[in-house]
MDAnalysis code that builds the backbone (N, CA, C; Angstrom):
import MDAnalysis as mda
import numpy as np

u = mda.Universe.empty(276, n_residues=92, atom_resindex=np.repeat(np.arange(92), 3), trajectory=True)
u.add_TopologyAttr("name", ["N", "CA", "C"] * 92)
u.add_TopologyAttr("resid", np.arange(1, 93))
u.add_TopologyAttr("resname", ["MET", "ARG", "GLN", "PHE", "ALA", "ALA", "MET", "MET", "GLU", "VAL", "LYS", "HIS", "GLY", "THR", "LEU", "PHE", "ILE", "ASP", "ASN", "GLY", "LYS", "VAL", "GLY", "MET", "ILE", "VAL", "LYS", "ILE", "TYR", "LYS", "VAL", "GLY", "SER", "THR", "GLY", "GLY", "PRO", "THR", "SER", "SER", "ILE", "THR", "TRP", "HIS", "GLU", "THR", "TYR", "GLU", "VAL", "TYR", "TYR", "ALA", "ASP", "GLY", "SER", "VAL", "SER", "PHE", "ILE", "ASN", "LYS", "GLU", "SER", "PHE", "GLU", "GLN", "MET", "ILE", "ALA", "SER", "GLY", "ALA", "ILE", "LYS", "VAL", "LEU", "LEU", "PRO", "ASN", "ALA", "SER", "ASN", "ASP", "SER", "HIS", "THR", "SER", "PHE", "PHE", "GLU", "TRP", "THR"])
u.atoms.positions = np.array([
    [51.703, 47.768, 4.006],
    [51.529, 48.085, 5.397],
    [52.885, 47.968, 6.078],
    [53.244, 48.991, 6.845],
    [54.477, 48.985, 7.612],
    [54.186, 49.486, 8.999],
    [55.044, 49.100, 9.937],
    [54.847, 49.559, 11.312],
    [55.197, 51.031, 11.412],
    [54.382, 51.755, 12.106],
    [54.529, 53.191, 12.337],
    [55.725, 53.428, 13.239],
    [56.584, 54.344, 12.875],
    [57.763, 54.643, 13.692],
    [57.336, 55.320, 14.982],
    [57.793, 54.775, 16.107],
    [57.488, 55.401, 17.396],
    [58.052, 56.802, 17.405],
    [57.436, 57.670, 18.142],
    [57.835, 59.060, 18.274],
    [57.347, 59.915, 17.104],
    [56.661, 59.354, 16.130],
    [56.090, 60.130, 15.044],
    [54.734, 60.644, 15.517],
    [54.383, 61.821, 15.125],
    [53.142, 62.420, 15.594],
    [51.920, 61.664, 15.070],
    [51.041, 61.310, 15.977],
    [49.777, 60.676, 15.620],
    [48.783, 61.790, 15.357],
    [48.005, 61.666, 14.274],
    [47.091, 62.720, 13.856],
    [45.655, 62.206, 13.824],
    [44.732, 63.150, 13.766],
    [43.318, 62.847, 13.540],
    [43.219, 62.077, 12.225],
    [42.555, 60.932, 12.232],
    [42.401, 60.131, 11.024],
    [43.428, 59.035, 10.867],
    [44.376, 58.898, 11.790],
    [45.381, 57.836, 11.699],
    [44.691, 56.473, 11.757],
    [45.019, 55.617, 10.801],
    [44.459, 54.262, 10.740],
    [45.465, 53.267, 11.298],
    [44.962, 52.242, 11.989],
    [45.852, 51.229, 12.543],
    [45.099, 49.924, 12.739],
    [45.859, 48.861, 12.966],
    [45.282, 47.561, 13.291],
    [45.648, 47.258, 14.733],
    [44.635, 46.996, 15.545],
    [44.797, 46.714, 16.967],
    [44.295, 45.292, 17.221],
    [45.229, 44.364, 17.367],
    [44.876, 42.952, 17.587],
    [43.848, 42.449, 16.577],
    [44.055, 42.770, 15.319],
    [43.198, 42.288, 14.242],
    [42.017, 43.172, 13.905],
    [41.771, 44.232, 14.681],
    [40.649, 45.136, 14.405],
    [41.188, 46.443, 13.821],
    [40.530, 46.945, 12.778],
    [40.916, 48.221, 12.182],
    [40.342, 49.345, 13.019],
    [41.200, 50.298, 13.378],
    [40.771, 51.439, 14.175],
    [41.219, 52.745, 13.544],
    [40.554, 53.837, 13.922],
    [40.918, 55.161, 13.432],
    [40.806, 56.156, 14.585],
    [41.824, 57.007, 14.716],
    [41.783, 58.060, 15.728],
    [40.871, 59.159, 15.208],
    [39.789, 59.416, 15.948],
    [38.810, 60.410, 15.502],
    [38.913, 61.722, 16.260],
    [39.543, 61.692, 17.440],
    [39.689, 62.918, 18.206],
    [40.896, 62.771, 19.125],
    [41.610, 63.880, 19.306],
    [42.749, 63.909, 20.217],
    [42.438, 64.931, 21.304],
    [42.430, 64.466, 22.555],
    [42.190, 65.341, 23.693],
    [43.533, 65.696, 24.318],
    [43.810, 66.983, 24.441],
    [45.032, 67.452, 25.093],
    [44.618, 68.149, 26.375],
    [45.077, 67.605, 27.499],
    [44.689, 68.120, 28.799],
    [45.943, 68.488, 29.570],
    [45.917, 69.648, 30.205],
    [47.049, 70.094, 31.010],
    [46.696, 70.103, 32.480],
    [47.712, 69.847, 33.294],
    [47.531, 69.937, 34.740],
    [48.776, 70.555, 35.353],
    [48.595, 71.199, 36.480],
    [49.754, 71.827, 37.116],
    [50.616, 70.758, 37.752],
    [51.913, 71.012, 37.722],
    [52.878, 70.024, 38.201],
    [53.351, 70.236, 39.617],
    [52.600, 70.933, 40.449],
    [52.999, 71.100, 41.838],
    [53.497, 72.493, 42.148],
    [54.456, 72.593, 43.065],
    [54.898, 73.902, 43.555],
    [55.591, 74.778, 42.502],
    [56.091, 74.187, 41.438],
    [56.766, 74.983, 40.408],
    [55.779, 75.622, 39.444],
    [54.521, 75.259, 39.546],
    [53.449, 75.773, 38.681],
    [53.673, 75.470, 37.202],
    [54.463, 74.446, 36.918],
    [54.619, 74.053, 35.519],
    [53.390, 73.247, 35.087],
    [53.129, 73.261, 33.808],
    [51.971, 72.535, 33.278],
    [52.458, 71.268, 32.578],
    [51.852, 70.152, 32.930],
    [52.148, 68.875, 32.292],
    [50.996, 68.553, 31.347],
    [51.318, 68.277, 30.085],
    [50.301, 67.992, 29.083],
    [50.180, 66.493, 28.865],
    [48.941, 66.025, 28.709],
    [48.655, 64.625, 28.437],
    [47.742, 64.560, 27.221],
    [47.945, 63.540, 26.380],
    [47.078, 63.331, 25.217],
    [46.347, 62.012, 25.369],
    [45.076, 62.032, 25.006],
    [44.267, 60.825, 24.956],
    [43.608, 60.776, 23.585],
    [43.616, 59.590, 22.981],
    [43.039, 59.407, 21.647],
    [41.679, 58.731, 21.760],
    [40.675, 59.305, 21.091],
    [39.374, 58.650, 20.959],
    [39.438, 57.834, 19.679],
    [39.171, 56.537, 19.812],
    [39.354, 55.603, 18.698],
    [38.014, 54.951, 18.355],
    [37.682, 54.947, 17.063],
    [36.531, 54.186, 16.568],
    [37.078, 52.989, 15.808],
    [36.492, 51.826, 16.071],
    [36.887, 50.598, 15.381],
    [35.847, 50.233, 14.330],
    [36.279, 49.458, 13.345],
    [35.403, 49.065, 12.237],
    [34.208, 48.249, 12.721],
    [34.338, 47.573, 13.860],
    [33.222, 46.773, 14.376],
    [32.204, 47.611, 15.161],
    [32.443, 48.947, 15.234],
    [31.511, 49.841, 15.904],
    [31.877, 50.174, 17.344],
    [32.895, 49.533, 17.874],
    [33.283, 49.825, 19.255],
    [34.109, 51.112, 19.330],
    [34.135, 51.705, 20.511],
    [34.847, 52.963, 20.760],
    [35.778, 52.746, 21.945],
    [36.964, 53.362, 21.880],
    [37.927, 53.230, 22.966],
    [38.657, 54.544, 23.172],
    [39.200, 54.733, 24.357],
    [40.044, 55.876, 24.664],
    [41.393, 55.331, 25.107],
    [42.460, 55.762, 24.441],
    [43.802, 55.265, 24.728],
    [44.715, 56.465, 24.934],
    [45.462, 56.486, 26.056],
    [46.375, 57.610, 26.243],
    [47.620, 57.416, 25.379],
    [48.307, 58.508, 25.107],
    [49.433, 58.514, 24.178],
    [50.520, 57.526, 24.591],
    [50.869, 57.512, 25.876],
    [51.937, 56.630, 26.345],
    [51.581, 55.155, 26.121],
    [50.349, 54.781, 26.411],
    [49.914, 53.399, 26.192],
    [49.906, 53.050, 24.712],
    [49.452, 53.994, 23.880],
    [49.420, 53.776, 22.431],
    [50.837, 53.509, 21.910],
    [51.805, 54.321, 22.361],
    [53.197, 54.145, 21.923],
    [53.766, 52.814, 22.406],
    [53.417, 52.396, 23.627],
    [53.879, 51.104, 24.139],
    [53.299, 49.951, 23.324],
    [52.026, 50.082, 22.917],
    [51.404, 49.026, 22.117],
    [52.014, 48.960, 20.719],
    [52.436, 50.095, 20.176],
    [53.141, 50.091, 18.890],
    [54.481, 49.373, 19.058],
    [55.216, 49.723, 20.114],
    [56.530, 49.122, 20.352],
    [56.437, 47.611, 20.569],
    [55.365, 47.150, 21.206],
    [55.204, 45.720, 21.474],
    [54.645, 44.958, 20.272],
    [54.136, 45.682, 19.278],
    [53.565, 45.033, 18.099],
    [52.076, 44.768, 18.196],
    [51.445, 45.159, 19.312],
    [49.997, 44.959, 19.462],
    [49.223, 45.866, 18.520],
    [49.795, 47.038, 18.201],
    [49.192, 47.975, 17.249],
    [50.160, 48.194, 16.108],
    [49.633, 48.119, 14.895],
    [50.417, 48.415, 13.700],
    [49.714, 49.547, 12.956],
    [50.385, 50.695, 12.848],
    [49.806, 51.849, 12.165],
    [49.960, 51.645, 10.665],
    [48.880, 51.930, 9.929],
    [48.876, 51.737, 8.484],
    [49.340, 53.001, 7.781],
    [50.232, 52.821, 6.836],
    [50.709, 53.914, 5.997],
    [50.369, 53.576, 4.557],
    [50.123, 54.576, 3.725],
    [49.814, 54.304, 2.320],
    [51.024, 53.711, 1.616],
    [50.772, 52.957, 0.557],
    [51.850, 52.383, -0.241],
    [52.381, 53.428, -1.197],
    [53.158, 54.345, -0.687],
    [53.738, 55.413, -1.493],
    [55.156, 55.650, -1.015],
    [55.966, 56.217, -1.868],
    [57.340, 56.488, -1.479],
    [57.429, 57.638, -0.492],
    [56.407, 58.469, -0.442],
    [56.379, 59.595, 0.487],
    [55.616, 59.173, 1.730],
    [56.333, 58.968, 2.852],
    [55.714, 58.488, 4.087],
    [55.111, 59.604, 4.923],
    [54.933, 60.790, 4.358],
    [54.424, 61.902, 5.154],
    [52.920, 61.799, 5.402],
    [52.205, 60.945, 4.681],
    [50.760, 60.809, 4.849],
    [50.460, 59.709, 5.846],
    [50.064, 60.070, 7.049],
    [49.722, 59.084, 8.066],
    [48.266, 59.158, 8.466],
    [47.505, 60.052, 7.860],
    [46.119, 60.251, 8.221],
    [45.199, 59.828, 7.070],
    [44.076, 59.234, 7.428],
    [43.077, 58.843, 6.438],
    [42.674, 60.025, 5.570],
    [42.619, 61.216, 6.167],
    [42.152, 62.399, 5.461],
    [43.176, 62.932, 4.472],
    [44.430, 62.440, 4.514],
    [45.466, 62.895, 3.595],
    [45.695, 61.904, 2.453],
    [45.081, 60.741, 2.484],
    [45.281, 59.740, 1.447],
    [44.540, 60.192, 0.191],
    [45.125, 59.924, -0.962],
    [44.453, 60.282, -2.224],
    [44.143, 59.049, -3.032],
])
């Protein structure tokens, strides 16, 4: 188990430990909103998380990254030399 590098893309199926509880990202919601008079679109991501104890949570991307940086969340990676597999669905 190693800490997930911040700024790496979080995917559907990503496994992590959140304050001692195992969690998995089951859905990623991408929502856009207009940014005012320039009519630019600002995108936000929210992760739907299921925990092993049966609880469900919604965490926005910025908060998730802050919790990784603070050590509250540790993303699990397989014990392989190739770190490209970050999703439960890609593990063999």
